[in-house]
C-alpha positions as MATLAB code, in Angstrom:
seq = 'MNISRRNTLKALSAGALASGLGGFTLPFAQAQSAPSDYKALVCIFLFGGNDGNNVIIPADAAGYAAYSAVRNAGSNINIAQSDLLTIKPSNTSSTYGLHPALSAIHPLFGMGKLAAVTNMGSLLAPITKAQYLAGLSRPYQLFSHADQQAQWQSLVSDQPSATGWGGRLADAMAASNGSNTFPVLTSVAGSALYTTGNSQSPLAIPSSGAFGLTGLTGTDAMTQARATALKSMLQQGKDHALVKAAAEQTEQAIALSAKVNPIVSGTNSSVASLFTTTGNSLAQQLLQVAKLIEARASIGLSRQIFFVSVGGFDTHTNQINTQQTLLAQVGSAMKSFYDATVSLGVANNVTSFTLSDFARTFKSAGTGTDHAWGNHQLVMGGAVKGGTMYGTFPNLQLGGSDDVTGEGRWLPTTSVDQYAATLATWFGLPAAQLASVAPNLGAFATKNLGFV';
ca = [
     143.617 -120.874  -45.408;
     143.185 -117.885  -43.587;
     139.651 -118.628  -41.748;
     139.281 -116.612  -38.601;
     138.674 -118.179  -35.042;
     135.714 -115.957  -34.417;
     134.184 -116.907  -37.786;
     135.008 -120.774  -37.575;
     133.168 -120.487  -33.813;
     130.199 -118.632  -35.875;
     130.042 -121.359  -38.531;
     130.315 -124.090  -35.748;
     127.256 -122.700  -33.855;
     125.263 -122.476  -37.070;
     125.848 -125.982  -38.200;
     124.900 -126.871  -34.573;
     121.707 -125.039  -35.050;
     120.906 -126.270  -38.424;
     121.590 -129.633  -36.925;
     118.902 -129.475  -34.262;
     121.913 -129.253  -31.832;
     121.551 -125.861  -30.510;
     118.990 -123.592  -28.880;
     119.578 -124.945  -25.090;
     118.364 -123.018  -21.971;
     120.520 -123.134  -18.662;
     118.871 -124.499  -15.592;
     116.259 -122.783  -13.887;
     117.444 -120.804  -10.694;
     114.566 -121.721   -8.909;
     114.644 -125.406   -9.751;
     112.048 -127.427   -8.186;
     112.290 -130.994   -7.190;
     111.543 -133.289  -10.207;
     108.336 -135.561  -10.121;
     108.902 -138.555   -8.905;
     106.861 -140.237  -12.320;
     107.595 -140.108  -15.910;
     105.231 -138.393  -18.377;
     105.657 -137.569  -22.283;
     102.865 -135.776  -24.825;
     103.362 -137.024  -28.124;
     101.799 -134.568  -30.907;
     101.270 -136.015  -34.558;
     100.470 -133.270  -37.092;
      98.432 -134.027  -39.899;
      99.528 -131.452  -42.277;
      97.237 -130.165  -45.069;
      94.061 -130.520  -43.203;
      92.603 -133.988  -42.914;
      88.885 -134.737  -43.580;
      87.738 -135.613  -40.233;
      84.437 -136.410  -42.189;
      85.780 -139.588  -43.369;
      87.526 -140.396  -40.209;
      84.541 -140.742  -38.083;
      81.278 -141.563  -39.804;
      77.241 -142.162  -38.583;
      76.941 -145.779  -38.926;
      73.273 -146.033  -37.678;
      70.936 -146.028  -40.853;
      69.315 -142.430  -40.450;
      72.864 -140.968  -39.645;
      74.724 -142.712  -42.572;
      72.201 -141.942  -44.820;
      72.473 -138.488  -44.326;
      76.515 -138.551  -44.589;
      76.047 -140.517  -48.105;
      73.271 -138.414  -49.408;
      76.203 -135.802  -49.302;
      78.992 -137.395  -49.952;
      77.993 -139.885  -52.729;
      76.678 -136.759  -54.696;
      78.698 -136.492  -57.960;
      82.065 -137.574  -56.745;
      81.774 -140.590  -54.804;
      83.867 -139.802  -52.143;
      82.160 -141.240  -49.426;
      83.224 -144.335  -47.484;
      80.682 -147.386  -47.975;
      78.854 -148.411  -44.898;
      79.838 -151.949  -45.221;
      83.588 -150.966  -44.881;
      83.260 -148.955  -41.684;
      84.863 -149.801  -38.541;
      82.178 -149.898  -36.210;
      82.657 -148.114  -32.677;
      79.908 -147.348  -30.129;
      81.189 -144.822  -27.989;
      80.139 -145.361  -23.915;
      78.472 -141.995  -23.739;
      75.932 -141.900  -26.602;
      73.481 -144.325  -28.091;
      74.504 -143.948  -31.402;
      76.964 -145.741  -33.847;
      79.947 -144.423  -35.645;
      82.388 -145.961  -38.005;
      86.171 -145.226  -38.137;
      87.741 -145.138  -41.603;
      88.771 -148.439  -43.131;
      92.433 -147.292  -43.012;
      92.389 -147.192  -39.311;
      92.348 -150.742  -38.420;
      95.290 -150.974  -36.586;
      93.968 -148.699  -34.355;
      90.612 -149.566  -34.175;
      90.630 -152.216  -31.278;
      92.012 -149.733  -28.803;
      88.712 -147.799  -29.117;
      87.039 -150.853  -27.676;
      89.977 -151.724  -25.138;
      89.686 -147.784  -23.881;
      93.183 -146.827  -24.895;
      91.759 -144.283  -28.036;
      89.209 -141.851  -27.542;
      87.871 -139.206  -30.236;
      87.292 -135.422  -29.658;
      84.986 -134.160  -32.445;
      84.138 -130.820  -33.951;
      87.335 -129.182  -32.656;
      88.779 -125.948  -33.986;
      90.740 -122.657  -33.517;
      88.169 -120.033  -31.554;
      88.668 -116.912  -29.756;
      85.597 -117.575  -27.613;
      82.462 -119.666  -28.004;
      80.871 -118.572  -31.153;
      77.224 -118.504  -32.790;
      76.632 -119.019  -36.410;
      74.900 -115.611  -36.540;
      78.230 -113.908  -34.964;
      80.201 -115.633  -37.524;
      78.198 -114.286  -40.270;
      78.186 -111.021  -38.888;
      81.887 -111.190  -38.602;
      82.463 -111.268  -34.898;
      84.681 -113.403  -32.861;
      86.560 -115.028  -36.003;
      89.856 -116.289  -35.554;
      92.319 -114.626  -37.707;
      92.665 -116.000  -41.506;
      90.248 -119.074  -41.269;
      90.853 -121.726  -44.092;
      94.315 -120.441  -44.746;
      96.787 -123.477  -44.140;
      99.914 -121.474  -43.217;
      97.628 -119.776  -40.356;
      95.599 -122.213  -39.388;
      98.618 -124.665  -38.910;
     100.105 -122.089  -36.597;
      97.032 -121.245  -34.627;
      96.495 -125.238  -33.829;
     100.245 -125.584  -32.764;
     100.345 -121.792  -30.948;
      96.340 -121.519  -29.895;
      96.951 -117.659  -30.677;
      94.079 -117.214  -33.165;
      94.026 -113.256  -33.698;
      97.677 -112.819  -34.778;
     100.636 -114.366  -35.683;
     102.709 -115.995  -32.792;
     106.340 -116.359  -32.065;
     105.728 -119.652  -29.569;
     103.887 -122.649  -29.815;
     101.815 -124.091  -26.821;
     104.000 -127.190  -26.856;
     106.824 -124.969  -26.288;
     105.216 -122.740  -23.377;
     104.239 -125.732  -21.673;
     107.924 -126.936  -21.669;
     108.745 -123.327  -20.504;
     106.334 -123.983  -17.429;
     107.484 -127.459  -16.683;
     111.278 -127.325  -17.178;
     111.855 -126.502  -13.487;
     110.086 -129.731  -12.696;
     113.292 -131.503  -14.453;
     115.935 -130.059  -12.008;
     118.942 -128.995  -13.141;
     119.177 -131.409  -16.309;
     119.583 -129.320  -19.170;
     118.518 -132.117  -22.031;
     115.726 -130.331  -23.997;
     112.292 -131.084  -22.732;
     111.000 -130.765  -26.039;
     112.143 -133.050  -29.243;
     110.894 -132.692  -32.730;
     111.636 -135.706  -35.442;
     109.831 -133.449  -38.025;
     112.202 -130.586  -38.536;
     111.389 -127.041  -37.079;
     108.039 -126.510  -35.842;
     105.936 -123.451  -34.435;
     104.405 -126.042  -31.863;
     107.766 -126.679  -29.883;
     109.150 -123.085  -29.838;
     108.609 -121.810  -26.394;
     109.788 -118.373  -24.541;
     112.683 -120.123  -22.962;
     112.593 -123.797  -24.258;
     114.238 -124.614  -27.524;
     113.558 -128.038  -29.059;
     116.108 -130.487  -29.945;
     116.011 -131.529  -33.600;
     116.514 -135.034  -34.402;
     116.629 -137.054  -37.711;
     114.050 -139.875  -38.536;
     117.022 -141.932  -39.351;
     120.871 -142.050  -39.232;
     123.554 -140.493  -37.215;
     123.058 -137.444  -35.080;
     125.888 -135.028  -34.281;
     128.962 -132.805  -35.620;
     131.038 -135.106  -38.195;
     134.913 -135.349  -38.008;
     134.852 -135.309  -34.092;
     134.585 -139.133  -33.128;
     137.232 -141.758  -33.546;
     140.226 -143.245  -32.103;
     142.895 -142.008  -35.328;
     145.429 -139.533  -34.768;
     143.806 -136.842  -37.334;
     140.449 -137.098  -35.517;
     141.662 -136.914  -32.060;
     144.006 -133.668  -33.092;
     140.896 -132.230  -34.796;
     138.996 -132.498  -31.499;
     141.726 -131.323  -29.243;
     142.183 -128.294  -31.402;
     138.484 -127.569  -31.402;
     138.122 -128.046  -27.607;
     141.015 -125.677  -27.130;
     139.452 -122.972  -29.658;
     136.044 -123.096  -27.740;
     138.069 -122.007  -24.622;
     139.776 -119.036  -26.188;
     138.228 -115.126  -25.995;
     135.177 -116.051  -23.741;
     135.685 -112.289  -22.423;
     133.638 -111.461  -25.313;
     129.815 -112.064  -24.831;
     129.104 -113.427  -28.583;
     132.138 -115.554  -28.857;
     131.279 -116.978  -25.132;
     127.743 -117.675  -25.963;
     128.674 -119.309  -29.399;
     131.456 -121.371  -27.730;
     129.182 -122.497  -24.610;
     126.437 -123.446  -27.289;
     128.797 -125.221  -29.380;
     130.256 -127.325  -26.509;
     126.699 -128.043  -25.368;
     125.767 -129.242  -28.806;
     129.010 -131.502  -28.860;
     128.138 -132.974  -25.508;
     124.403 -133.558  -26.168;
     125.109 -135.262  -29.509;
     127.855 -137.886  -27.526;
     124.634 -138.850  -25.535;
     121.823 -138.480  -28.215;
     123.650 -140.142  -31.035;
     123.604 -143.639  -29.758;
     120.189 -143.810  -29.055;
     118.447 -142.802  -32.122;
     121.135 -144.439  -34.599;
     121.630 -147.735  -32.452;
     120.134 -150.765  -33.553;
     119.803 -152.669  -30.333;
     116.719 -150.893  -29.323;
     114.190 -153.449  -27.538;
     111.035 -151.975  -29.261;
     112.511 -151.433  -33.227;
     110.872 -154.868  -34.238;
     107.460 -153.779  -33.464;
     107.856 -151.182  -36.454;
     106.797 -151.162  -39.941;
     109.037 -148.243  -41.297;
     109.469 -148.949  -44.782;
     107.339 -146.519  -46.818;
     105.765 -144.752  -43.601;
     107.715 -142.358  -42.608;
     105.464 -141.488  -39.503;
     106.592 -144.611  -38.248;
     110.031 -143.981  -38.697;
     109.673 -140.840  -36.588;
     107.605 -142.523  -34.253;
     110.640 -145.007  -33.756;
     112.852 -142.419  -32.755;
     110.506 -141.027  -30.272;
     110.191 -144.811  -28.939;
     113.910 -145.008  -28.629;
     114.282 -141.616  -26.644;
     111.674 -143.095  -23.906;
     113.270 -146.050  -23.812;
     116.480 -144.175  -22.785;
     114.595 -141.907  -20.608;
     116.548 -143.391  -17.311;
     119.736 -142.321  -18.773;
     118.117 -139.060  -19.964;
     117.074 -138.019  -16.501;
     113.854 -136.158  -17.439;
     110.776 -136.713  -15.597;
     108.731 -134.640  -18.425;
     109.139 -134.838  -22.339;
     107.230 -133.401  -25.102;
     107.660 -134.971  -28.617;
     106.554 -133.724  -32.206;
     105.962 -135.617  -35.332;
     104.263 -134.957  -38.157;
     103.286 -136.655  -41.702;
     102.000 -134.514  -45.014;
      99.526 -134.806  -47.704;
      96.434 -134.268  -46.466;
      95.436 -131.337  -48.670;
      93.117 -133.567  -50.543;
      91.419 -131.280  -53.430;
      91.733 -134.146  -55.781;
      91.964 -138.093  -55.700;
      91.003 -137.961  -51.588;
      89.414 -141.282  -51.590;
      93.008 -143.060  -52.593;
      95.097 -140.228  -51.051;
      93.302 -140.657  -47.447;
      93.426 -144.381  -47.497;
      97.254 -144.354  -47.982;
      98.101 -141.761  -45.496;
      95.269 -142.931  -42.703;
      97.114 -146.711  -43.032;
     100.569 -145.204  -42.709;
      98.973 -143.032  -39.395;
      97.272 -146.310  -38.153;
     100.019 -148.327  -38.362;
     102.396 -145.959  -36.928;
     100.139 -145.142  -33.802;
      99.524 -148.707  -33.130;
     103.274 -149.561  -33.325;
     104.045 -146.767  -30.922;
     101.314 -147.625  -28.549;
     102.599 -151.166  -28.172;
     106.273 -149.889  -27.960;
     104.903 -147.931  -24.689;
     103.277 -151.377  -23.274;
     106.682 -153.032  -23.891;
     108.597 -150.328  -22.144;
     106.167 -150.332  -19.151;
     105.019 -146.441  -19.617;
     101.712 -146.677  -21.371;
      99.978 -145.088  -19.058;
     102.588 -142.226  -18.946;
     102.616 -141.535  -22.765;
      99.804 -139.767  -24.093;
      99.604 -139.221  -27.902;
      97.053 -136.725  -29.898;
      96.391 -135.666  -33.410;
      96.525 -132.165  -34.565;
      95.751 -131.101  -38.439;
      95.218 -127.572  -40.059;
      91.284 -127.930  -40.183;
      88.849 -130.287  -41.374;
      87.529 -130.221  -44.975;
      84.338 -129.597  -46.554;
      81.400 -132.002  -46.162;
      80.441 -131.274  -49.695;
      82.694 -132.323  -52.351;
      84.690 -130.287  -54.976;
      85.290 -132.842  -57.808;
      87.285 -135.901  -56.606;
      88.150 -133.978  -53.354;
      87.108 -131.532  -50.935;
      87.996 -127.688  -49.926;
      89.331 -126.209  -46.668;
      86.835 -125.843  -43.738;
      86.913 -125.451  -39.749;
      85.657 -127.757  -36.985;
      87.460 -131.337  -37.269;
      87.684 -134.563  -35.402;
      90.881 -135.736  -33.670;
      92.238 -138.835  -31.878;
      93.825 -139.291  -28.406;
      95.753 -142.283  -27.581;
      97.199 -143.935  -24.494;
      96.973 -146.222  -21.375;
      95.583 -143.211  -19.451;
      93.412 -141.906  -21.819;
      89.503 -142.617  -21.073;
      88.719 -144.162  -24.195;
      86.079 -145.810  -25.983;
      84.518 -142.663  -25.710;
      83.523 -139.333  -27.920;
      84.363 -136.334  -26.413;
      82.458 -132.900  -27.801;
      79.528 -132.401  -29.676;
      79.019 -134.058  -33.035;
      78.162 -131.783  -35.826;
      74.585 -131.606  -37.768;
      75.484 -133.011  -40.938;
      73.232 -130.634  -42.740;
      74.380 -128.515  -45.664;
      73.418 -125.080  -44.512;
      72.166 -126.359  -41.454;
      73.088 -125.049  -37.863;
      76.430 -125.907  -37.494;
      77.409 -125.056  -41.368;
      78.736 -121.625  -41.707;
      79.050 -121.482  -45.500;
      76.679 -123.813  -46.951;
      79.089 -126.199  -48.039;
      79.820 -128.098  -44.694;
      82.046 -126.113  -43.015;
      81.462 -126.847  -39.258;
      81.194 -124.341  -36.773;
      83.636 -126.040  -33.796;
      81.663 -126.635  -30.521;
      85.076 -127.180  -28.815;
      88.229 -125.237  -28.543;
      92.077 -126.381  -29.436;
      92.567 -124.519  -26.326;
      90.388 -126.878  -24.064;
      92.027 -129.751  -25.776;
      95.482 -128.423  -24.763;
      94.653 -127.397  -21.407;
      93.278 -131.098  -20.716;
      96.349 -132.595  -21.974;
      98.875 -130.036  -20.206;
      96.587 -130.958  -16.828;
      97.361 -134.236  -17.210;
     101.097 -133.384  -17.589;
     101.375 -131.732  -14.661;
     100.851 -127.941  -15.140;
      98.954 -126.476  -12.347;
      95.662 -124.882  -12.771;
      97.033 -121.252  -12.309;
      99.360 -121.460  -15.087;
      97.097 -122.942  -17.762;
      96.697 -119.722  -19.081;
     100.116 -119.443  -20.125;
      99.845 -122.238  -22.319;
      96.102 -121.526  -23.716;
      95.565 -117.976  -23.368;
      91.950 -118.204  -24.781;
      90.618 -120.780  -21.888;
      89.333 -118.147  -19.614;
      86.410 -117.908  -22.637;
      85.150 -121.320  -22.172;
      83.246 -122.574  -19.228;
      84.758 -125.977  -19.308;
      88.528 -126.152  -19.144;
      88.908 -129.934  -18.989;
      87.567 -132.386  -21.445;
      87.850 -135.039  -19.152;
      89.398 -137.758  -21.727;
      92.638 -138.436  -19.936;
];
């Protein structure tokens, strides 16, 4: 076959990118000394819009009665009071309950390792119900899956964005890793806006199996000849900028795969036994994250950012059964991951947090719910100031002060920018650079929510 060398390089580069091996950046020219500690952020995205109204529920008599009066009307999507996993936040006199499917992580709240951030959403600035009804200061395309997923991942709420806040945080913190070119960002859930920076690109690894270009490893003569030929080919024609860039990217991809593949495809991880991955894709993804954290010494980064996800939360129908199944997977996976960080001695150095498209309406729509706005999220880790609820819990009254449409779409009182800025500050980002990660932060009086 008459395959040109240039086309071969192009194909190799495209293949590397598709496999998650490309998108490197060269060391920052003004590299600073690396921090002496290690920290990692793990974003857990719940695609489809998780119903926070059934994740954190008022458990006192009056509060539960207000909840049940709406959620039990017609479609029975309420959670029975006797099934709630009771939590008593240290900063409120009220009692709440977690969804019963979260039994695995329920004890972490009492241990002070799990916190809740309530009624949070994408916002341009603080907004009143009157302003919303007048069409003022509304984020772009509210209640749209694609747009709200993008806004929670990018923090850009008035137009589409090419970068995510995890990517921009990696841009700002990359220099702290010195001359190490191992990607700061790793996604175990494919391509994600959250992990896209201006200069930093993610390493995308599979949730299971081998990672790398096939046919280049092995001791047989054919494989050795193939590897030698490829290496020779990659040294040719580097006087052409495009060919040089493609060749260097492929060389870096091959070198990275040689380092990453033994970690993620190996079977000797000390924490693998802590995870139950059968039928739980999130647990499988978090196991891969745990393996990379376990190998942090050989990787050599002081800061890492990870992205994992699970879908199916768009519960327009059959919400009770669907959410039960999904949240059980989330709870089990998060607890296994927390236990892994304890076993590895880095529980205080790893903070995990959830994001989702939006909440769901408090009022049912048949056996499910519709798209809404303000939602509740969970933060987990040894450094988390847990056992506490942050933000302002909404008034659960249809058409009330917090409901912008009459169907239980809560007006957020906390911004995702504030949430991200709190995490970024813990991660080590200087206050002067917070606006590069959370562009709307300046509109809010409170910059740090204090949960970590």
